[in-house]
N, C-alpha and C positions, 0 to 999 in steps of 0.2 A: 492413467490420466495423461493428457496431452502435455508436451513440453511447453513451458510457460514463458521462457525468456526469449524474446526476439532479438537476434544479434544484428550487428551493423550490416552484414552482407545482404539482408533482406529489407533494408530500410528504403522508404520512398524519398524523393526529393522534397526539400523543405517547401511548405506551402503557406507559411506565415502562421502567426500565433492566433489562438482562439479569439482573444480580446481585440486584435487588430485586423482580423481577416476582412478582405474586401466585401462590400455589399454583394450579395448573390452567390458568394462562395459556398461550397457545400459545408455542412456541419463537420466539426473536427473528426468524429469517428469515421466519417465517409472518406477521409483523407489518410486513414491509417492502413498500413499493409495488412494488419491482422488485428481483430478485436476480440479474439478468443472463441468465436463461433457461437456465442450466446446472443440473447436479445437485451441484455443489460450491460453497461460499461461505465466505469468511473475513469475519468481522466484527471491526472494531477500534473499541472503544467507550471513550471517556473520560467522566468524570463531568460535565465542563463545558468550555467553550471555553478557559478559563484553565488547564486541567489539563495536566500533562506525563506522567501515567501513566494506565493503564487496563487493559483486557483485550482480548486477541486470542483469538477462538474460531474453530475451523474446523469446518464442518458438511457432512454428506452428506444429500442428498435421497433418501429411501427410500420408494417407493410414493407416498403422498400427504402425507408429512410430513418434517420436517427433524430430524436427530439430530446432536448434538454429537459430533465425533470427537476433540476435544482442545481444550485452552485453555492460555493462558500469560499472565503479566503482560506488559504492553506499555509502551513509552515513545513519547512524541510530541515535537513540536517544542518548543524551549525557550520559545517565546512562545505555546504552546497550539495550538489548532485554529481554522481559519477556513473559510468557504465557498469551495470550490474554484473556483467560477465567477467569483469576484472577487478571488482571492488575488493578492498582489504578490510577485514574486521577491525573495529576500534578507530576508524578514521572519521567518525561522525559525519559520514556522507550518506545521502539517500540514493539507493540503487535505482537506476533507470531501467526500464524494460516493461514487458507485459506479463502479468502474473494472475493466477487465480486467487480466490479468497476462501480458504478452506473452512473456517468457522469463525464465529464471534465469541467474545468473552467479556467479562467485566467484573469489577468489584461491586457493582450495583446490579440490580435486577434488569433484565432485558426490557427495553421500552415497549409500550403497547404496540401490537402489530408486527413484532419481530417474527420472521419465518426462518431465519437462519438458525442452524444448530448453535446453541449459546451455552457457554460454560461459565458458571459463577465462580469467581476466584475467592477462595478463602485463605486461611492462615497457612495451609500446607501447599499452596499453589506457587510454583516457581517456573521460570522459563530458563532452561539451561543454555548457557553460551560457552561452556567449557569445551574446548576443542578436543580434549582427551577423553571426554565422556561419551558413553554409548547413547546418552540422551541429548546429544548436541542438537541445538535448534528445535527443541521440543518442550511442550508443557510437561512438567513432572509434578506428581502429587503423591507422596511427598518428594522432596529433593533426594535423589539417590546418592549413595556414598561416593561414587566416582565423579560427581558434579560439585565442584568446590563452590561454596557460598559466595565467594568474592568473584566468581565467574558465572554468576546466575542472577537473574532479577527475581526478587521476592515481590510478586505482583501486587500484594496489598500495600506495599510501601509507596505505591504510586496511585493513591485513591482518586486524584483529579484526572491524570492522564488516562489511566486504565479503568475509569468508571465504566466506560463502554468502548469496545474496540473490535476491529476486524483483523484477523491474521492475514498478512500479505504473504503469498506463497513464494517469496524470494528465498532461494537456497533451502527450500523446505523439503521437497520430495526426494531429492538425491543430494543431500548436503555435501558441500565441498568444505573441508576444514579450513578455517582461516578466511573464508569468504564473508561470513557475517551471519548473525542470528538475531531473532527477535525484532523483525521489521513488521510494524503494524500500521494500520490507519486508526488513529485514536484521538482523544480529546486534547485540545491545547493545554500545555503547561504554561510556564512563565515566559518562555521564549522559544528559540529554535530547538529542534529535536536532536537526538543522538543518531539519527538516520531514518527515523520513521516519517510518515506523513501525518500531520495533525490538522484538525479543524475545530471550530467552536463546538461546545457541547450540544447546542440545539441542532447544529448541522449533523453531528454524529447520530443523534436520535432519528433525524429524518432519513438519513442513509440506511439505518438499520430497519426502519419501517418500510422503506422502499425495496430493499434488496430481497430478491426471491431466488433461492438456490436452484429452483427448477428451471430458471432462465439463464443459468450459468454465467453470472456476472464475473468480470475480470477488472483489473485496474491497470491502466497504462500510465507510467510515470516518465516524464521527460521534460525537455526544455523547449523554448520557443524558437531557438536557433542553434546552429552548431552541430557537432557530430551526434549529440544525444537529443536532437530535436524530436519532440513528441509526434510531429507530423510525419516522421520517418518510420515510426513503429508500425 
């Protein structure tokens, strides 16, 4: 599977935010250095690295151009956003970068029309965040002995946020210990996230009904300006 994090060395010059782009400017995906090679893309853009809110937009590539299929208000980590290549676990920051979306899951059934592989989370489902565990940054069912309960998320204890979610492939395919685990696109809770990207429940359902794994969707997370500008990815 291709490498998913686009680093600063391949970023494009800032071209302005999606919301404020000049009339006639190309759609946001057309200003990115890399969109993952597929024909679907999700962008998650915050105004700046200290922001906890922003916009998620999902896009279809049709012919030679990208067309927005939908958008929704987004929430980010309680401490804003940071470069995914240097992020530290436990900082409550959302990692910027370009990532794949390995599979979907939820404590509730998949919404009608879902084509993504979907795992239903029951009482034995955990996401291991224990740096000492062989199951680091993985779904485990049941929780293995080397993954401490206080270093893992028992998924059913988050019935609102994890009603439906997509796994974001941050630090997933070749995990770096201490970089971070359990970064998802999920349903809004009461406020900012611990590092995930969240959207209203109705938007999450629309995204799952839209996402087609055969079209290789990715998610680009970034800001409207500065070194983590989404238009530089």
